[in-house]
C-alpha positions in Angstrom: 124.6 133.1 103.1 126.5 130.0 102.0 124.6 126.7 101.8 125.0 124.5 104.9 124.7 121.0 103.4 125.6 119.5 106.8 122.7 120.8 108.7 120.7 118.2 110.7 117.5 117.0 109.3 114.3 117.7 111.2 112.5 114.7 112.6 109.1 115.3 111.2 107.4 112.8 113.5 108.5 115.0 116.5 107.1 118.0 115.0 103.6 116.7 115.6 102.9 116.2 112.0 103.2 119.9 111.3 105.0 121.4 108.5 104.9 121.1 104.6 107.1 119.7 101.8 107.6 121.4 98.6 107.9 119.2 95.6 109.5 120.5 92.4 109.3 118.8 89.0 111.4 120.8 86.5 111.6 120.1 82.9 113.0 121.6 79.7 109.8 123.6 79.0 107.7 123.3 82.2 107.9 123.6 86.0 105.5 121.8 88.0 105.3 122.2 91.8 103.1 121.0 94.7 103.0 121.8 98.4 102.1 118.9 100.7 101.0 119.1 104.3 102.9 116.5 106.4 100.7 113.9 108.1 100.3 110.2 108.2 100.4 110.6 104.4 101.1 113.6 102.3 98.1 115.9 101.9 98.1 118.1 98.7 97.6 121.9 99.7 98.6 123.7 96.6 99.8 122.9 93.1 100.7 124.7 89.9 102.4 124.9 86.6 104.7 127.3 84.8 105.0 126.5 81.1 106.7 128.0 78.1 110.0 128.3 80.1 112.7 130.3 78.2 110.2 132.9 77.0 109.0 136.2 78.2 105.4 135.1 77.9 105.1 131.9 80.2 101.7 130.9 81.6 101.6 130.5 85.4 98.7 128.5 86.8 98.1 127.5 90.4 95.4 126.5 92.9 95.1 126.2 96.6 93.1 123.1 97.4 91.5 124.0 100.8 90.3 127.5 99.7 89.8 127.1 96.0 91.9 130.2 95.6 93.4 130.1 92.0 95.1 132.2 89.4 96.3 132.1 85.9 98.6 134.8 84.5 101.4 135.5 82.0 104.8 135.9 83.6 108.4 136.2 82.3 110.0 132.8 82.5 113.5 133.0 81.2 114.6 129.9 83.2 113.1 127.6 85.9 115.2 129.1 88.7 114.0 132.6 87.8 110.3 131.4 88.4 110.9 130.5 92.1 109.7 134.1 93.3 106.3 133.5 91.6 106.0 130.0 93.0 106.8 130.8 96.5 104.7 134.0 96.3 101.5 132.0 95.7 102.4 129.6 98.5 102.6 132.3 101.2 99.3 131.6 102.7 99.8 127.9 103.1 103.5 128.5 104.4 102.1 130.9 107.1 100.2 127.9 108.5 102.6 125.0 107.7 106.2 126.2 107.4 108.3 124.6 104.9 110.4 121.7 106.3 112.0 120.2 103.2 112.1 120.3 99.4 111.9 117.2 97.1 113.0 117.3 93.6 112.3 115.0 90.7 115.7 114.1 89.2 115.3 112.2 85.9 118.7 110.4 85.9 120.5 108.9 88.9 123.1 106.9 87.0 124.3 103.6 88.2 124.7 104.4 91.9 121.5 106.1 93.0 118.9 103.5 93.8 117.2 105.4 96.6 116.3 109.0 97.4 119.3 111.1 98.4 119.9 114.0 100.6 121.4 116.7 98.6 125.1 117.0 99.6 128.2 118.4 97.8 129.0 114.8 96.8 125.5 114.4 95.3 125.6 117.6 93.4 129.1 116.7 92.0 127.7 113.4 90.7 124.7 115.1 89.1 127.1 117.4 87.4 128.9 114.5 86.0 125.7 112.9 84.8 124.4 116.0 83.2 125.6 114.8 79.7 123.5 111.8 80.1 120.3 113.8 80.0 120.9 117.4 78.8 117.0 118.0 78.6 116.5 117.6 82.2 119.5 117.3 84.4 120.9 120.9 84.0 117.6 122.3 84.6 117.2 120.1 87.8 120.6 121.1 89.1 119.9 124.8 88.8 116.7 124.5 90.6 118.4 122.6 93.6 121.1 125.4 93.5 118.5 128.2 93.6 116.6 126.6 96.3 119.8 126.1 98.4 120.6 129.8 97.8 117.2 130.8 99.0 116.9 128.3 101.9 120.4 127.3 102.9 119.5 125.5 106.0 116.5 123.6 104.5 117.0 119.9 103.6 116.6 119.0 100.0 116.0 115.5 98.8 116.6 114.2 95.2 114.2 111.4 94.0 115.4 109.6 90.9 113.2 108.4 88.0 115.7 105.7 87.2 115.7 104.1 90.7 112.7 101.8 90.0 114.6 100.1 87.3 118.0 99.7 89.1 117.4 95.9 89.7 116.6 95.0 86.1 118.5 91.9 85.0 122.0 92.5 83.5 120.8 91.3 80.1 118.1 93.9 80.1 120.5 96.7 81.0 123.3 95.8 78.4 123.8 97.9 75.2 125.1 95.9 72.3 128.2 98.3 71.9 131.8 97.7 72.8 132.1 96.5 76.3 134.5 99.5 77.4 131.6 101.8 77.2 129.7 100.0 80.0 132.5 101.1 82.3 131.6 104.7 81.4 128.0 104.2 82.6 126.5 103.6 79.2 123.6 101.1 79.7 119.9 100.9 79.6 118.4 102.7 82.7 114.7 103.2 82.1 112.7 106.2 83.3 109.2 107.1 84.7 110.2 105.2 87.9 108.5 107.5 90.2 105.2 106.9 88.3 105.9 103.2 88.5 106.5 103.2 92.1 103.3 105.2 92.9 101.3 102.8 90.5 102.6 99.7 92.3 101.5 101.1 95.6 98.1 101.9 94.3 97.8 98.4 92.8 98.6 97.0 96.2 95.8 99.2 97.7 93.1 98.6 95.1 94.0 95.3 93.4 93.0 91.8 94.1 94.8 89.6 96.7 98.5 89.2 95.5 97.8 90.9 92.2 100.8 93.3 93.0 103.1 90.2 92.8 101.9 89.0 89.4 103.0 89.7 85.9 102.3 93.4 85.4 102.7 95.9 82.5 102.6 99.5 83.5 101.8 101.8 80.5 102.6 105.4 81.3 101.2 107.2 78.2 101.6 110.9 78.5 103.7 113.6 76.6 106.5 111.2 77.5 105.5 107.5 77.1 107.0 104.3 78.4 105.9 100.9 79.4 107.5 98.8 82.2 107.3 95.0 82.9 107.1 94.2 86.6 107.3 90.6 88.1 107.2 90.0 91.8 107.2 93.8 92.3 110.3 94.4 90.5 111.2 96.0 87.2 112.5 93.4 84.8 112.2 95.4 81.5 111.2 98.7 80.3 110.9 100.5 76.8 113.1 103.5 77.6 116.9 103.0 77.7 119.9 105.2 78.1 117.8 108.3 77.7 114.1 109.2 77.8 114.1 109.6 74.0 114.2 105.9 73.3 111.3 103.4 73.3 107.9 104.0 71.8 107.1 107.3 70.0 105.8 110.1 72.2 104.3 113.5 71.7 107.6 115.1 70.4 110.2 112.3 71.0 111.0 109.8 68.2 111.4 106.8 70.4 113.7 104.1 68.8 115.4 104.7 65.5 117.9 103.0 63.3 121.2 104.5 64.5 122.3 104.6 60.8 120.1 107.7 60.5 122.7 109.8 62.5 125.5 109.2 59.9 123.0 109.4 57.0 121.6 112.8 58.0 125.2 114.0 58.7 126.3 113.2 55.2 123.0 114.1 53.3 122.0 117.3 55.2 125.2 118.2 57.2 123.2 117.6 60.4 125.1 118.1 63.6 124.8 116.0 66.8 123.1 118.9 68.4 120.6 119.4 65.6 119.9 115.7 65.6 119.3 115.8 69.3 116.9 118.6 68.9 115.0 116.8 66.1 114.4 113.5 67.9 113.5 115.2 71.3 111.4 118.2 70.2 110.2 117.8 66.5 109.4 114.2 66.2 106.9 111.8 67.6 103.2 112.7 67.1 104.2 116.2 66.2 106.8 115.1 63.5 104.5 112.5 61.8 101.3 114.6 62.0 102.8 118.0 61.2 99.9 119.3 63.1 100.1 118.8 66.9 101.9 116.9 69.6 98.6 116.7 71.5 96.8 113.4 71.1 93.5 115.2 71.7 94.0 117.5 68.6 94.9 114.6 66.5 91.9 112.6 67.4 89.7 115.5 66.4 91.5 115.9 63.1 92.1 112.2 62.1 88.8 111.9 60.0 89.9 114.9 57.8 93.7 114.7 57.9 95.5 111.5 57.0 98.7 112.6 58.7 96.8 112.9 62.0 95.4 109.4 61.4 98.8 108.0 60.7 100.4 109.6 63.8 97.7 107.9 66.1 97.9 104.7 64.2 101.8 104.5 64.7 101.4 105.4 68.4 98.9 102.7 68.9 100.8 100.1 66.8 104.0 100.8 68.7 102.3 100.5 72.1 100.7 97.2 71.0 104.1 95.9 69.9 105.8 96.9 73.1 103.0 95.1 75.1 103.7 91.9 73.2 107.4 92.2 73.7 107.1 92.9 77.5 104.6 90.1 77.8 107.3 87.8 76.4 109.7 88.9 79.0 107.2 88.1 81.7 105.9 84.9 80.3 102.3 86.3 80.0 100.3 89.2 81.4 98.1 89.2 84.6 97.5 93.0 84.8 97.8 95.9 82.3 97.7 99.3 83.9 97.0 102.4 81.8 98.2 105.7 83.4 99.2 109.4 82.6 97.5 111.8 80.4 96.6 109.7 77.3 96.4 106.4 79.3 94.0 107.9 81.8 91.8 110.0 79.5 91.7 108.4 76.1 89.3 105.4 75.8 89.8 105.5 72.0 93.5 105.1 72.3 93.3 102.3 75.0 90.8 100.4 72.8 93.0 100.6 69.8 96.1 99.5 71.7 94.3 96.5 73.2 92.5 95.3 69.9 94.1 92.1 68.9 95.7 91.2 72.1 93.1 88.6 73.1 95.8 86.0 72.6 97.4 87.5 75.7 94.1 87.3 77.6 93.6 91.2 77.3 90.0 91.9 76.3 88.3 95.3 76.9 84.6 95.9 77.9 83.9 98.7 75.7 81.2 100.4 77.9 83.5 100.3 80.9 86.3 101.7 78.8 84.1 104.6 77.5 83.2 105.4 81.1 86.8 105.5 82.2 86.1 102.9 85.0 88.9 101.7 87.2 88.7 98.2 85.7 88.0 98.2 81.9 88.5 94.5 81.1 85.7 92.1 80.5 84.6 89.9 83.4 86.3 86.5 83.2 89.2 87.6 81.2 92.5 86.1 81.9 94.1 89.6 82.3 92.8 92.4 84.4 93.1 95.9 82.6 93.0 98.9 84.8 93.2 102.6 84.6 95.0 104.2 87.6 95.8 107.9 88.1 99.5 108.4 88.6 100.8 111.0 91.0 104.6 111.4 90.8 104.5 114.4 93.1 102.8 112.5 95.9 105.3 109.7 95.4 108.2 112.3 95.9 106.5 113.8 98.9 106.0 110.4 100.6 109.7 109.4 99.7 110.9 112.8 101.3 108.8 112.2 104.5 110.3 108.8 105.0 113.8 109.9 104.2 113.6 112.8 106.6 112.0 110.7 109.4 114.6 107.9 109.1 117.7 109.7 107.8 
């Protein structure tokens, strides 16, 4: 049955709050999915992860929240789209109670034009195809997932939510690349990423923060396998560490972060390295993994740092670069009122948080070591000029909320 992109969207408000939204977050090596029940706010019903995509020995893990029913098994995962059978199979119980009303997708790159969630249409798909070379690690996978969902559910609305959208109002000077102006017309500029996480964190800060804190000078530190920081002033992104692609900025688990562009020509001459080989190196073989030669996982490196100087140097580099970026972002803001740590490392590693903040007292950032060790919501010292918070991010919930709003108003 052909996809009917023109089918009218259901008014979820008129459905009495019934139904569910499937959120899909597809990456180059993992596929995350979450099923939310529609209500006044999204309610997580089921979530799961398929990793080692591209192999015949992927790991499929999922859990149903209400019943505690869970499973972990090995499956063939040659490509993300091929995993949808397993995904929908584990969701049968929930979907029997709450039929699927819409699918929301995390789409990493929205280019210059997409600043809000978009109902998937032929025009949107054509634009995503055009943007694919901007982010070959993510966009082709996300496009295939959208197509496969459309093939299976041709009359079900799909909504694309863009990681770049949060940064779309950055000042022009922050978006410019210092290359010949003609490339700007081709869309080559600094975009920024992790915008869905930023959007969620700002909403949480508005909920849990002090009066008007959300309108202050804020640095959001999303430190996970992918890591970036964003400066926010008066609720808007004014600068961020990632640029044209998610490879840029600070070092990450496997990504290099910023490099001297002269490395490209040097390695081409010295080692005959092709553009594809260089791309693979800086996206999958660098960062914590490349420097440590042990692991891309910060937890492994912290265990090994006393016995292996390579692990110690990888951690030191990560913390040094994070500290440097906080200083740079503070300069764009004219100071810091709130620093938020989030994502896997930011939420769960007191040691890394403490090392990053050490020496930032001149910015008013001082850590209470006991609060930090306990992973409390506020880890700064009482009376400090800047508030330092730890906030759990939830990109999937942000997508579900965006889909609900889009479907009810679109």
